[in-house]
C-alpha atoms as an extended CHARMM CRD file, in Angstrom:
* protein
*
       298  EXT
         1         1  MET       CA             98.8050000000       65.1160000000       92.2420000000  PROA      1               0.0000000000
         2         2  PRO       CA             96.0310000000       64.3320000000       89.3940000000  PROA      2               0.0000000000
         3         3  ILE       CA             93.5020000000       67.0380000000       89.0280000000  PROA      3               0.0000000000
         4         4  PHE       CA             89.9570000000       65.9790000000       88.1090000000  PROA      4               0.0000000000
         5         5  LYS       CA             86.8860000000       68.4710000000       87.0650000000  PROA      5               0.0000000000
         6         6  GLU       CA             83.3450000000       68.1530000000       87.6370000000  PROA      6               0.0000000000
         7         7  HSD       CA             81.0190000000       67.3100000000       85.1210000000  PROA      7               0.0000000000
         8         8  PRO       CA             77.0700000000       67.1050000000       84.9290000000  PROA      8               0.0000000000
         9         9  LYS       CA             75.6710000000       64.0350000000       87.1180000000  PROA      9               0.0000000000
        10        10  GLY       CA             78.3250000000       63.7790000000       89.5460000000  PROA      10              0.0000000000
        11        11  LYS       CA             81.0930000000       62.9190000000       86.7540000000  PROA      11              0.0000000000
        12        12  LEU       CA             84.7410000000       63.6130000000       87.1340000000  PROA      12              0.0000000000
        13        13  LYS       CA             87.4330000000       63.8530000000       84.3850000000  PROA      13              0.0000000000
        14        14  LYS       CA             90.5690000000       63.3410000000       84.3810000000  PROA      14              0.0000000000
        15        15  LEU       CA             92.5480000000       66.6060000000       83.4490000000  PROA      15              0.0000000000
        16        16  ASN       CA             95.7610000000       65.4420000000       81.6260000000  PROA      16              0.0000000000
        17        17  SER       CA             98.9870000000       67.2470000000       82.3000000000  PROA      17              0.0000000000
        18        18  PHE       CA            101.3230000000       68.7660000000       79.3460000000  PROA      18              0.0000000000
        19        19  SER       CA            105.1000000000       70.3060000000       79.8260000000  PROA      19              0.0000000000
        20        20  ALA       CA            105.3260000000       73.4600000000       78.6660000000  PROA      20              0.0000000000
        21        21  SER       CA            106.9900000000       73.9500000000       75.3350000000  PROA      21              0.0000000000
        22        22  LYS       CA            109.7510000000       76.7850000000       76.3250000000  PROA      22              0.0000000000
        23        23  GLU       CA            110.9300000000       77.4250000000       79.9490000000  PROA      23              0.0000000000
        24        24  LYS       CA            110.0770000000       81.3060000000       79.2670000000  PROA      24              0.0000000000
        25        25  GLU       CA            106.4020000000       80.7540000000       79.0960000000  PROA      25              0.0000000000
        26        26  VAL       CA            106.3020000000       79.1600000000       82.7060000000  PROA      26              0.0000000000
        27        27  GLN       CA            108.6220000000       82.6410000000       83.3350000000  PROA      27              0.0000000000
        28        28  LYS       CA            105.9030000000       85.0980000000       81.7550000000  PROA      28              0.0000000000
        29        29  LEU       CA            102.6810000000       83.6740000000       83.2290000000  PROA      29              0.0000000000
        30        30  VAL       CA            104.1240000000       83.4560000000       86.8410000000  PROA      30              0.0000000000
        31        31  GLU       CA            105.4140000000       87.1580000000       86.4850000000  PROA      31              0.0000000000
        32        32  ASP       CA            102.1900000000       88.3140000000       85.0310000000  PROA      32              0.0000000000
        33        33  ASN       CA            100.5180000000       86.6470000000       87.7990000000  PROA      33              0.0000000000
        34        34  LEU       CA            103.4950000000       87.3190000000       90.5640000000  PROA      34              0.0000000000
        35        35  MET       CA            100.8500000000       89.1730000000       93.1670000000  PROA      35              0.0000000000
        36        36  GLU       CA             97.8970000000       86.2940000000       92.5700000000  PROA      36              0.0000000000
        37        37  VAL       CA            100.1030000000       82.9390000000       92.5930000000  PROA      37              0.0000000000
        38        38  LEU       CA            103.0540000000       84.1400000000       95.3370000000  PROA      38              0.0000000000
        39        39  ASP       CA            102.0820000000       87.4070000000       96.9300000000  PROA      39              0.0000000000
        40        40  MET       CA            104.8910000000       89.3830000000       95.7010000000  PROA      40              0.0000000000
        41        41  HSD       CA            105.8450000000       92.7290000000       94.1710000000  PROA      41              0.0000000000
        42        42  PHE       CA            107.2410000000       92.4820000000       90.7830000000  PROA      42              0.0000000000
        43        43  LEU       CA            110.5520000000       94.5650000000       90.0820000000  PROA      43              0.0000000000
        44        44  ALA       CA            112.2240000000       93.0050000000       86.9560000000  PROA      44              0.0000000000
        45        45  THR       CA            113.1350000000       90.2730000000       84.6300000000  PROA      45              0.0000000000
        46        46  GLU       CA            116.3960000000       89.2520000000       83.0790000000  PROA      46              0.0000000000
        47        47  TYR       CA            117.8790000000       91.4060000000       85.5300000000  PROA      47              0.0000000000
        48        48  THR       CA            121.7600000000       91.5430000000       85.0120000000  PROA      48              0.0000000000
        49        49  THR       CA            124.4870000000       91.1050000000       87.6890000000  PROA      49              0.0000000000
        50        50  THR       CA            127.5940000000       92.8530000000       87.6760000000  PROA      50              0.0000000000
        51        51  PHE       CA            129.2820000000       89.2850000000       87.4820000000  PROA      51              0.0000000000
        52        52  GLY       CA            127.4890000000       88.8350000000       84.3020000000  PROA      52              0.0000000000
        53        53  GLY       CA            124.5890000000       86.0390000000       84.9020000000  PROA      53              0.0000000000
        54        54  ARG       CA            121.0280000000       87.3690000000       84.8050000000  PROA      54              0.0000000000
        55        55  ILE       CA            118.0950000000       86.7600000000       87.3370000000  PROA      55              0.0000000000
        56        56  ASP       CA            115.3360000000       85.6190000000       85.8460000000  PROA      56              0.0000000000
        57        57  THR       CA            112.7710000000       87.3860000000       88.1760000000  PROA      57              0.0000000000
        58        58  LEU       CA            113.3710000000       89.8110000000       90.9590000000  PROA      58              0.0000000000
        59        59  ALA       CA            110.8820000000       90.6930000000       93.1060000000  PROA      59              0.0000000000
        60        60  ILE       CA            109.8490000000       91.5460000000       96.5520000000  PROA      60              0.0000000000
        61        61  ASP       CA            107.3310000000       89.9150000000       98.8210000000  PROA      61              0.0000000000
        62        62  VAL       CA            104.4670000000       91.7560000000      100.9760000000  PROA      62              0.0000000000
        63        63  ASN       CA            106.7000000000       91.4250000000      104.0360000000  PROA      63              0.0000000000
        64        64  GLY       CA            109.7300000000       93.0020000000      102.3990000000  PROA      64              0.0000000000
        65        65  ALA       CA            111.9610000000       90.3910000000      101.6100000000  PROA      65              0.0000000000
        66        66  PRO       CA            113.8980000000       90.7020000000       98.5460000000  PROA      66              0.0000000000
        67        67  VAL       CA            112.7990000000       87.0540000000       96.6390000000  PROA      67              0.0000000000
        68        68  ILE       CA            115.6640000000       85.5880000000       93.2810000000  PROA      68              0.0000000000
        69        69  ILE       CA            112.9780000000       83.5140000000       91.2510000000  PROA      69              0.0000000000
        70        70  GLU       CA            114.7980000000       80.6260000000       88.9060000000  PROA      70              0.0000000000
        71        71  TYR       CA            112.7920000000       78.7520000000       86.4960000000  PROA      71              0.0000000000
        72        72  LYS       CA            113.5460000000       75.4180000000       85.0170000000  PROA      72              0.0000000000
        73        73  ARG       CA            112.2280000000       72.4050000000       82.9070000000  PROA      73              0.0000000000
        74        74  ASN       CA            115.0730000000       70.2040000000       82.9090000000  PROA      74              0.0000000000
        75        75  ARG       CA            115.6090000000       67.9690000000       86.5430000000  PROA      75              0.0000000000
        76        76  ASN       CA            119.1790000000       67.9180000000       86.4130000000  PROA      76              0.0000000000
        77        77  ASP       CA            119.7460000000       71.5530000000       85.5410000000  PROA      77              0.0000000000
        78        78  SER       CA            121.3290000000       73.2170000000       89.1390000000  PROA      78              0.0000000000
        79        79  ILE       CA            118.9120000000       75.3340000000       89.4700000000  PROA      79              0.0000000000
        80        80  ILE       CA            119.4940000000       75.6850000000       93.2570000000  PROA      80              0.0000000000
        81        81  ASN       CA            123.1550000000       76.4990000000       92.8270000000  PROA      81              0.0000000000
        82        82  GLN       CA            122.2750000000       79.2060000000       90.1960000000  PROA      82              0.0000000000
        83        83  GLY       CA            119.9420000000       80.4570000000       92.9510000000  PROA      83              0.0000000000
        84        84  LEU       CA            122.1500000000       80.2890000000       95.6220000000  PROA      84              0.0000000000
        85        85  SER       CA            124.9490000000       81.9860000000       93.4230000000  PROA      85              0.0000000000
        86        86  TYR       CA            122.6950000000       85.0200000000       92.5880000000  PROA      86              0.0000000000
        87        87  LEU       CA            121.7600000000       85.4660000000       96.0800000000  PROA      87              0.0000000000
        88        88  LYS       CA            125.4150000000       85.5570000000       97.0990000000  PROA      88              0.0000000000
        89        89  TRP       CA            125.4750000000       88.7680000000       94.8460000000  PROA      89              0.0000000000
        90        90  LEU       CA            122.6000000000       89.8310000000       95.9140000000  PROA      90              0.0000000000
        91        91  LYS       CA            123.9320000000       89.9870000000       99.4450000000  PROA      91              0.0000000000
        92        92  ALA       CA            126.9270000000       91.9460000000       98.5030000000  PROA      92              0.0000000000
        93        93  GLN       CA            125.0420000000       95.0760000000       97.1220000000  PROA      93              0.0000000000
        94        94  LYS       CA            124.1700000000       97.9900000000       99.5900000000  PROA      94              0.0000000000
        95        95  GLU       CA            120.7440000000       98.0160000000      100.7620000000  PROA      95              0.0000000000
        96        96  GLU       CA            120.3260000000      101.1550000000       98.7820000000  PROA      96              0.0000000000
        97        97  PHE       CA            120.3580000000       99.8170000000       95.6110000000  PROA      97              0.0000000000
        98        98  PHE       CA            117.6710000000       97.8430000000       96.4330000000  PROA      98              0.0000000000
        99        99  GLU       CA            115.6090000000      100.5900000000       97.9340000000  PROA      99              0.0000000000
       100       100  MET       CA            115.7820000000      102.3720000000       94.5910000000  PROA      100             0.0000000000
       101       101  LEU       CA            114.7300000000       99.4200000000       92.7540000000  PROA      101             0.0000000000
       102       102  VAL       CA            111.5550000000       99.0680000000       94.6690000000  PROA      102             0.0000000000
       103       103  LEU       CA            110.9780000000      103.1080000000       94.7330000000  PROA      103             0.0000000000
       104       104  LYS       CA            111.4640000000      102.8290000000       90.7260000000  PROA      104             0.0000000000
       105       105  THR       CA            109.5160000000      100.0220000000       89.7970000000  PROA      105             0.0000000000
       106       106  LEU       CA            106.5380000000      100.1780000000       92.4170000000  PROA      106             0.0000000000
       107       107  GLY       CA            106.4220000000      103.9920000000       92.8120000000  PROA      107             0.0000000000
       108       108  GLU       CA            106.7520000000      106.1320000000       96.2980000000  PROA      108             0.0000000000
       109       109  LYS       CA            103.1680000000      105.4290000000       97.6940000000  PROA      109             0.0000000000
       110       110  LEU       CA            103.6170000000      101.6780000000       97.4530000000  PROA      110             0.0000000000
       111       111  ALA       CA            107.4750000000      101.6850000000       98.2490000000  PROA      111             0.0000000000
       112       112  LYS       CA            106.8800000000      103.2920000000      101.5340000000  PROA      112             0.0000000000
       113       113  SER       CA            104.3980000000      100.8870000000      102.7210000000  PROA      113             0.0000000000
       114       114  VAL       CA            107.0510000000       98.1380000000      102.2300000000  PROA      114             0.0000000000
       115       115  THR       CA            109.8830000000       98.0190000000      104.9400000000  PROA      115             0.0000000000
       116       116  ILE       CA            112.8590000000       96.1290000000      103.1930000000  PROA      116             0.0000000000
       117       117  ASP       CA            113.9390000000       92.7110000000      105.0650000000  PROA      117             0.0000000000
       118       118  TRP       CA            117.2140000000       92.9640000000      103.8450000000  PROA      118             0.0000000000
       119       119  LYS       CA            118.2220000000       90.0380000000      106.8110000000  PROA      119             0.0000000000
       120       120  ASN       CA            116.2820000000       87.7940000000      105.2010000000  PROA      120             0.0000000000
       121       121  PRO       CA            116.2930000000       87.2050000000      101.3560000000  PROA      121             0.0000000000
       122       122  ARG       CA            114.3500000000       84.2450000000       99.7490000000  PROA      122             0.0000000000
       123       123  VAL       CA            115.4860000000       82.1670000000       96.5850000000  PROA      123             0.0000000000
       124       124  VAL       CA            112.4170000000       80.4760000000       94.7220000000  PROA      124             0.0000000000
       125       125  CYS       CA            113.0140000000       77.4810000000       92.3830000000  PROA      125             0.0000000000
       126       126  ILE       CA            110.2340000000       76.8280000000       90.1560000000  PROA      126             0.0000000000
       127       127  ALA       CA            110.6700000000       73.6360000000       88.0940000000  PROA      127             0.0000000000
       128       128  GLU       CA            108.8560000000       70.4870000000       86.7030000000  PROA      128             0.0000000000
       129       129  ASN       CA            110.6860000000       68.6080000000       88.2930000000  PROA      129             0.0000000000
       130       130  TYR       CA            113.2720000000       68.3450000000       91.2400000000  PROA      130             0.0000000000
       131       131  SER       CA            116.1960000000       65.4000000000       91.8750000000  PROA      131             0.0000000000
       132       132  GLN       CA            116.8350000000       64.3480000000       95.4450000000  PROA      132             0.0000000000
       133       133  PHE       CA            119.6760000000       65.7570000000       95.1080000000  PROA      133             0.0000000000
       134       134  ASP       CA            117.9210000000       69.2410000000       95.0450000000  PROA      134             0.0000000000
       135       135  ILE       CA            115.4090000000       68.2100000000       97.7450000000  PROA      135             0.0000000000
       136       136  ASP       CA            118.4620000000       67.2340000000      100.1540000000  PROA      136             0.0000000000
       137       137  THR       CA            120.1520000000       70.8280000000       99.4220000000  PROA      137             0.0000000000
       138       138  VAL       CA            117.5520000000       72.5140000000      100.2600000000  PROA      138             0.0000000000
       139       139  GLU       CA            117.2690000000       70.6390000000      104.0190000000  PROA      139             0.0000000000
       140       140  VAL       CA            120.9620000000       71.2470000000      104.5570000000  PROA      140             0.0000000000
       141       141  VAL       CA            121.6850000000       74.6090000000      103.0560000000  PROA      141             0.0000000000
       142       142  PRO       CA            120.3670000000       77.4720000000      106.2970000000  PROA      142             0.0000000000
       143       143  MET       CA            119.2370000000       80.1310000000      103.6560000000  PROA      143             0.0000000000
       144       144  ARG       CA            115.5530000000       80.6580000000      102.8340000000  PROA      144             0.0000000000
       145       145  ILE       CA            115.4090000000       78.5060000000       99.7260000000  PROA      145             0.0000000000
       146       146  GLU       CA            111.7380000000       77.2710000000       98.4160000000  PROA      146             0.0000000000
       147       147  LEU       CA            110.5700000000       74.5800000000       95.4450000000  PROA      147             0.0000000000
       148       148  PHE       CA            107.7080000000       74.6660000000       93.7910000000  PROA      148             0.0000000000
       149       149  LYS       CA            106.2430000000       72.6010000000       91.1160000000  PROA      149             0.0000000000
       150       150  TYR       CA            104.4740000000       73.7940000000       88.3960000000  PROA      150             0.0000000000
       151       151  ARG       CA            101.9870000000       71.9940000000       86.0370000000  PROA      151             0.0000000000
       152       152  TYR       CA             99.8530000000       72.4590000000       83.0930000000  PROA      152             0.0000000000
       153       153  TYR       CA             96.6180000000       70.8490000000       82.5450000000  PROA      153             0.0000000000
       154       154  ASP       CA             93.7870000000       70.2570000000       80.2690000000  PROA      154             0.0000000000
       155       155  GLU       CA             91.5900000000       73.5620000000       80.0260000000  PROA      155             0.0000000000
       156       156  GLY       CA             93.6460000000       76.1030000000       80.9530000000  PROA      156             0.0000000000
       157       157  VAL       CA             94.7580000000       74.9440000000       84.4460000000  PROA      157             0.0000000000
       158       158  PHE       CA             97.7450000000       75.9240000000       85.7200000000  PROA      158             0.0000000000
       159       159  SER       CA             98.9720000000       74.6840000000       88.8340000000  PROA      159             0.0000000000
       160       160  LEU       CA            101.7630000000       75.6150000000       91.4530000000  PROA      160             0.0000000000
       161       161  GLU       CA            102.5020000000       73.7040000000       94.0070000000  PROA      161             0.0000000000
       162       162  PRO       CA            105.1740000000       74.3530000000       96.9970000000  PROA      162             0.0000000000
       163       163  LEU       CA            107.4770000000       71.0320000000       97.8120000000  PROA      163             0.0000000000
       164       164  GLY       CA            107.5780000000       70.3320000000      101.3190000000  PROA      164             0.0000000000
       165       165  VAL       CA            108.8060000000       72.7890000000      104.4410000000  PROA      165             0.0000000000
       166       166  THR       CA            110.9350000000       74.8560000000      102.7240000000  PROA      166             0.0000000000
       167       167  GLU       CA            111.7910000000       77.5900000000      105.2410000000  PROA      167             0.0000000000
       168       168  LYS       CA            112.6670000000       76.8520000000      108.9370000000  PROA      168             0.0000000000
       169       169  SER       CA            110.3730000000       77.8890000000      111.5330000000  PROA      169             0.0000000000
       170       170  ASN       CA            110.8360000000       78.4510000000      114.9150000000  PROA      170             0.0000000000
       171       171  ARG       CA            107.6850000000       76.8400000000      116.6140000000  PROA      171             0.0000000000
       172       172  SER       CA            108.9570000000       77.1770000000      120.0920000000  PROA      172             0.0000000000
       173       173  SER       CA            111.4420000000       79.6720000000      120.3370000000  PROA      173             0.0000000000
       174       174  SER       CA            112.9190000000       80.8320000000      124.2280000000  PROA      174             0.0000000000
       175       175  PRO       CA            112.8770000000       84.5280000000      125.7760000000  PROA      175             0.0000000000
       176       176  THR       CA            115.9460000000       83.9410000000      127.1100000000  PROA      176             0.0000000000
       177       177  GLU       CA            117.9080000000       83.4390000000      123.9190000000  PROA      177             0.0000000000
       178       178  ASN       CA            121.2480000000       85.8500000000      123.5260000000  PROA      178             0.0000000000
       179       179  ILE       CA            120.9790000000       86.7510000000      119.9760000000  PROA      179             0.0000000000
       180       180  THR       CA            121.5170000000       90.1340000000      118.7120000000  PROA      180             0.0000000000
       181       181  LYS       CA            118.1250000000       91.1570000000      116.0480000000  PROA      181             0.0000000000
       182       182  SER       CA            118.0640000000       93.8690000000      113.5290000000  PROA      182             0.0000000000
       183       183  LYS       CA            114.6990000000       95.7980000000      114.1440000000  PROA      183             0.0000000000
       184       184  ILE       CA            113.2300000000       92.8710000000      111.7970000000  PROA      184             0.0000000000
       185       185  ASP       CA            114.7320000000       89.9170000000      113.5820000000  PROA      185             0.0000000000
       186       186  LEU       CA            111.6830000000       89.5610000000      116.1240000000  PROA      186             0.0000000000
       187       187  SER       CA            110.4100000000       86.5940000000      117.7470000000  PROA      187             0.0000000000
       188       188  VAL       CA            107.1600000000       85.3450000000      118.6950000000  PROA      188             0.0000000000
       189       189  ASP       CA            108.2800000000       86.0210000000      122.2670000000  PROA      189             0.0000000000
       190       190  ASP       CA            109.0980000000       89.5040000000      121.1980000000  PROA      190             0.0000000000
       191       191  HSD       CA            105.6470000000       90.1180000000      120.3420000000  PROA      191             0.0000000000
       192       192  LEU       CA            104.0600000000       88.0620000000      123.2570000000  PROA      192             0.0000000000
       193       193  SER       CA            105.6740000000       90.3620000000      125.9250000000  PROA      193             0.0000000000
       194       194  LYS       CA            103.1700000000       93.1770000000      124.9520000000  PROA      194             0.0000000000
       195       195  ALA       CA            100.3800000000       91.0420000000      125.6500000000  PROA      195             0.0000000000
       196       196  ASN       CA             98.3160000000       90.2530000000      128.9070000000  PROA      196             0.0000000000
       197       197  PRO       CA             98.3920000000       86.5380000000      130.2210000000  PROA      197             0.0000000000
       198       198  LYS       CA             94.9320000000       85.5470000000      128.9060000000  PROA      198             0.0000000000
       199       199  ILE       CA             96.0060000000       86.9100000000      125.1770000000  PROA      199             0.0000000000
       200       200  ARG       CA             99.2460000000       85.0280000000      125.3970000000  PROA      200             0.0000000000
       201       201  GLU       CA             96.5940000000       81.6220000000      126.3590000000  PROA      201             0.0000000000
       202       202  LEU       CA             94.6340000000       82.5310000000      123.4490000000  PROA      202             0.0000000000
       203       203  PHE       CA             97.5510000000       83.1270000000      120.4380000000  PROA      203             0.0000000000
       204       204  SER       CA             99.2400000000       79.5920000000      122.1070000000  PROA      204             0.0000000000
       205       205  GLU       CA             96.2190000000       77.8360000000      121.3100000000  PROA      205             0.0000000000
       206       206  LEU       CA             95.2960000000       79.4340000000      118.1610000000  PROA      206             0.0000000000
       207       207  ARG       CA             99.3410000000       79.0690000000      116.6260000000  PROA      207             0.0000000000
       208       208  SER       CA             98.9610000000       75.1860000000      118.2570000000  PROA      208             0.0000000000
       209       209  ARG       CA             95.2290000000       75.0170000000      115.8580000000  PROA      209             0.0000000000
       210       210  ILE       CA             97.2670000000       76.6800000000      112.8370000000  PROA      210             0.0000000000
       211       211  PHE       CA            100.3100000000       74.2730000000      112.4800000000  PROA      211             0.0000000000
       212       212  GLU       CA             97.3170000000       71.1440000000      113.0350000000  PROA      212             0.0000000000
       213       213  LEU       CA             95.6710000000       72.4890000000      109.3750000000  PROA      213             0.0000000000
       214       214  ASP       CA             99.1430000000       71.4400000000      107.4890000000  PROA      214             0.0000000000
       215       215  ASP       CA            102.6730000000       70.3940000000      108.3380000000  PROA      215             0.0000000000
       216       216  ASN       CA            103.9930000000       72.5260000000      105.5690000000  PROA      216             0.0000000000
       217       217  ILE       CA            102.9160000000       75.7820000000      107.2240000000  PROA      217             0.0000000000
       218       218  VAL       CA            105.6460000000       78.3170000000      107.5370000000  PROA      218             0.0000000000
       219       219  GLU       CA            105.5190000000       80.9470000000      110.6270000000  PROA      219             0.0000000000
       220       220  LYS       CA            107.4520000000       84.3350000000      110.0770000000  PROA      220             0.0000000000
       221       221  ALA       CA            107.3080000000       86.7930000000      112.8280000000  PROA      221             0.0000000000
       222       222  THR       CA            107.9070000000       90.5180000000      111.2500000000  PROA      222             0.0000000000
       223       223  THR       CA            108.0570000000       94.0490000000      112.8500000000  PROA      223             0.0000000000
       224       224  MET       CA            104.1810000000       94.2600000000      112.9600000000  PROA      224             0.0000000000
       225       225  TYR       CA            103.1280000000       90.7270000000      112.9890000000  PROA      225             0.0000000000
       226       226  VAL       CA            103.1880000000       87.0360000000      113.5040000000  PROA      226             0.0000000000
       227       227  ALA       CA            102.7730000000       85.5350000000      110.0210000000  PROA      227             0.0000000000
       228       228  TYR       CA            101.6170000000       81.8830000000      108.5810000000  PROA      228             0.0000000000
       229       229  ARG       CA            101.7420000000       80.6780000000      105.4480000000  PROA      229             0.0000000000
       230       230  LEU       CA            102.1730000000       78.2860000000      102.6040000000  PROA      230             0.0000000000
       231       231  ALA       CA            102.9570000000       79.5280000000       99.2470000000  PROA      231             0.0000000000
       232       232  LYS       CA            101.3530000000       82.6880000000      100.1410000000  PROA      232             0.0000000000
       233       233  ASN       CA            100.3440000000       84.2310000000      103.6820000000  PROA      233             0.0000000000
       234       234  PHE       CA             96.5680000000       83.1810000000      105.1310000000  PROA      234             0.0000000000
       235       235  ALA       CA             96.8490000000       84.6670000000      108.5760000000  PROA      235             0.0000000000
       236       236  GLU       CA             98.4400000000       87.6930000000      109.7060000000  PROA      236             0.0000000000
       237       237  ILE       CA             98.0370000000       88.2820000000      113.5850000000  PROA      237             0.0000000000
       238       238  HSD       CA             98.9470000000       91.3880000000      115.0990000000  PROA      238             0.0000000000
       239       239  ILE       CA             99.4280000000       91.0870000000      118.9570000000  PROA      239             0.0000000000
       240       240  GLY       CA             98.5400000000       93.4680000000      121.1240000000  PROA      240             0.0000000000
       241       241  LYS       CA             97.7300000000       94.0180000000      125.0560000000  PROA      241             0.0000000000
       242       242  ASN       CA             94.3040000000       93.1110000000      125.0820000000  PROA      242             0.0000000000
       243       243  GLN       CA             93.7320000000       91.2030000000      121.7670000000  PROA      243             0.0000000000
       244       244  LEU       CA             94.9070000000       89.5110000000      118.8080000000  PROA      244             0.0000000000
       245       245  LYS       CA             93.6660000000       91.6250000000      115.4900000000  PROA      245             0.0000000000
       246       246  ILE       CA             94.0130000000       88.6740000000      112.7930000000  PROA      246             0.0000000000
       247       247  HSD       CA             94.4240000000       90.1940000000      109.0610000000  PROA      247             0.0000000000
       248       248  LEU       CA             93.0690000000       87.4760000000      106.6640000000  PROA      248             0.0000000000
       249       249  ARG       CA             93.2130000000       86.7110000000      102.4870000000  PROA      249             0.0000000000
       250       250  PRO       CA             90.6740000000       89.0590000000      100.4180000000  PROA      250             0.0000000000
       251       251  VAL       CA             87.6620000000       86.4200000000       99.9650000000  PROA      251             0.0000000000
       252       252  ASP       CA             84.0530000000       85.9670000000      101.0030000000  PROA      252             0.0000000000
       253       253  TYR       CA             83.7960000000       84.3560000000      104.3500000000  PROA      253             0.0000000000
       254       254  SER       CA             80.6360000000       82.2690000000      106.0680000000  PROA      254             0.0000000000
       255       255  ASP       CA             80.4300000000       84.4940000000      108.5030000000  PROA      255             0.0000000000
       256       256  GLN       CA             77.1100000000       84.6690000000      110.5510000000  PROA      256             0.0000000000
       257       257  LYS       CA             77.8840000000       86.6890000000      113.3160000000  PROA      257             0.0000000000
       258       258  ASN       CA             79.3450000000       89.7990000000      110.8660000000  PROA      258             0.0000000000
       259       259  LEU       CA             82.8980000000       89.8760000000      112.8980000000  PROA      259             0.0000000000
       260       260  VAL       CA             84.8280000000       89.9890000000      109.4760000000  PROA      260             0.0000000000
       261       261  GLU       CA             86.0840000000       94.1640000000      108.5520000000  PROA      261             0.0000000000
       262       262  LYS       CA             87.1040000000       95.0110000000      105.3010000000  PROA      262             0.0000000000
       263       263  VAL       CA             90.2200000000       97.0420000000      105.0620000000  PROA      263             0.0000000000
       264       264  PRO       CA             90.0500000000      100.2850000000      103.1620000000  PROA      264             0.0000000000
       265       265  ASP       CA             91.0870000000      100.1180000000       99.7660000000  PROA      265             0.0000000000
       266       266  THR       CA             93.4090000000      103.0710000000      100.0450000000  PROA      266             0.0000000000
       267       267  TYR       CA             95.4220000000      100.8660000000      102.4000000000  PROA      267             0.0000000000
       268       268  GLN       CA             96.3170000000       98.6240000000       99.4720000000  PROA      268             0.0000000000
       269       269  TRP       CA             96.6210000000       95.8360000000      101.5710000000  PROA      269             0.0000000000
       270       270  VAL       CA             96.4260000000       91.9100000000      100.3180000000  PROA      270             0.0000000000
       271       271  MET       CA             95.5380000000       91.1660000000      103.4770000000  PROA      271             0.0000000000
       272       272  ASP       CA             92.4750000000       93.2770000000      103.6060000000  PROA      272             0.0000000000
       273       273  ARG       CA             90.0970000000       91.7100000000      105.7130000000  PROA      273             0.0000000000
       274       274  ARG       CA             90.4890000000       91.2890000000      109.7960000000  PROA      274             0.0000000000
       275       275  ILE       CA             88.9860000000       89.8190000000      112.6910000000  PROA      275             0.0000000000
       276       276  HSD       CA             89.4840000000       90.8110000000      116.3590000000  PROA      276             0.0000000000
       277       277  LEU       CA             89.7370000000       87.8610000000      119.1690000000  PROA      277             0.0000000000
       278       278  ARG       CA             89.6050000000       89.0550000000      122.8650000000  PROA      278             0.0000000000
       279       279  ASP       CA             87.8330000000       85.8390000000      124.3910000000  PROA      279             0.0000000000
       280       280  GLU       CA             88.1100000000       82.2510000000      124.7520000000  PROA      280             0.0000000000
       281       281  LYS       CA             84.5270000000       81.8530000000      123.9940000000  PROA      281             0.0000000000
       282       282  ASP       CA             85.4210000000       83.3360000000      120.2450000000  PROA      282             0.0000000000
       283       283  LEU       CA             88.4500000000       81.1340000000      119.6670000000  PROA      283             0.0000000000
       284       284  ASP       CA             86.1700000000       78.2180000000      117.3730000000  PROA      284             0.0000000000
       285       285  TYR       CA             84.3240000000       80.7530000000      115.7610000000  PROA      285             0.0000000000
       286       286  VAL       CA             87.6150000000       83.0720000000      114.7730000000  PROA      286             0.0000000000
       287       287  PHE       CA             89.6660000000       79.8540000000      114.1670000000  PROA      287             0.0000000000
       288       288  ASN       CA             87.1310000000       78.6130000000      111.3850000000  PROA      288             0.0000000000
       289       289  ILE       CA             87.4690000000       82.0040000000      109.3500000000  PROA      289             0.0000000000
       290       290  ILE       CA             91.1820000000       81.4140000000      109.5960000000  PROA      290             0.0000000000
       291       291  GLU       CA             90.6280000000       78.0150000000      108.0170000000  PROA      291             0.0000000000
       292       292  GLN       CA             88.3600000000       79.5960000000      105.2960000000  PROA      292             0.0000000000
       293       293  SER       CA             91.3410000000       82.0240000000      104.4140000000  PROA      293             0.0000000000
       294       294  TYR       CA             93.8410000000       79.0450000000      104.7600000000  PROA      294             0.0000000000
       295       295  SER       CA             91.3220000000       77.2790000000      101.9670000000  PROA      295             0.0000000000
       296       296  ASP       CA             92.2390000000       80.1520000000       99.6400000000  PROA      296             0.0000000000
       297       297  VAL       CA             95.3900000000       79.5190000000       99.8580000000  PROA      297             0.0000000000
       298       298  ILE       CA             95.9800000000       75.3520000000       99.1800000000  PROA      298             0.0000000000
């Protein structure tokens, strides 16, 4: 996608893109800015596995899912196969191994605030281009594999773009499904069971509007909330009996009614703005605030 910079008198100048001279340049840039670009905590670089391979970047996302990140410059490299091999190794390890790594790297206070979602690890692939084989593989493999394309541009501009829908979202789950869940494997319906009929209707309408923002939006139900994201979360909806509490990205909102609250810094939350929705008359206003948060991740 061409990137333009606006110059005086309304003139646009196209920024030229170029390739990284070394794969390691991309890896270091992403690792040094992992929370900013992907909402993840960095754990390790070039992590050696017990079968001799090395994971480019090992991380944990803000929802607690372990993440394997692999980088490639050559579109013919088997980046997805390599990532899946590391994922197989990771899932064979004991959960305590990963808990200790998180504790050692992030410190006790931050580690305690993260509930590890061991059931849903992610593989993130970052490359300049992908083959059709890569894309087809992601479509059929029933795992959380996500493809990102990077670009360098003139004037120090770097982009990291998610390629299509890379995580299956359950937009129409049934409360009668007979599935054995772990404490982390909740559904949207599990959360809605706490709400009164009015709040359920409000959530249903808000959810529909969120999905209309972008075909690539992914929905993820955690133990605490229902999250919506592209490369990063832009809304986390906590469903209560009489209200929806919505956590948003840390941006300056156009908020004439002053409904957006700031979460205390001591919580160390990425999504440190929040707004409440209790009545249909506020739906349009609250959705406009959510749109502003969404704009921060595109």
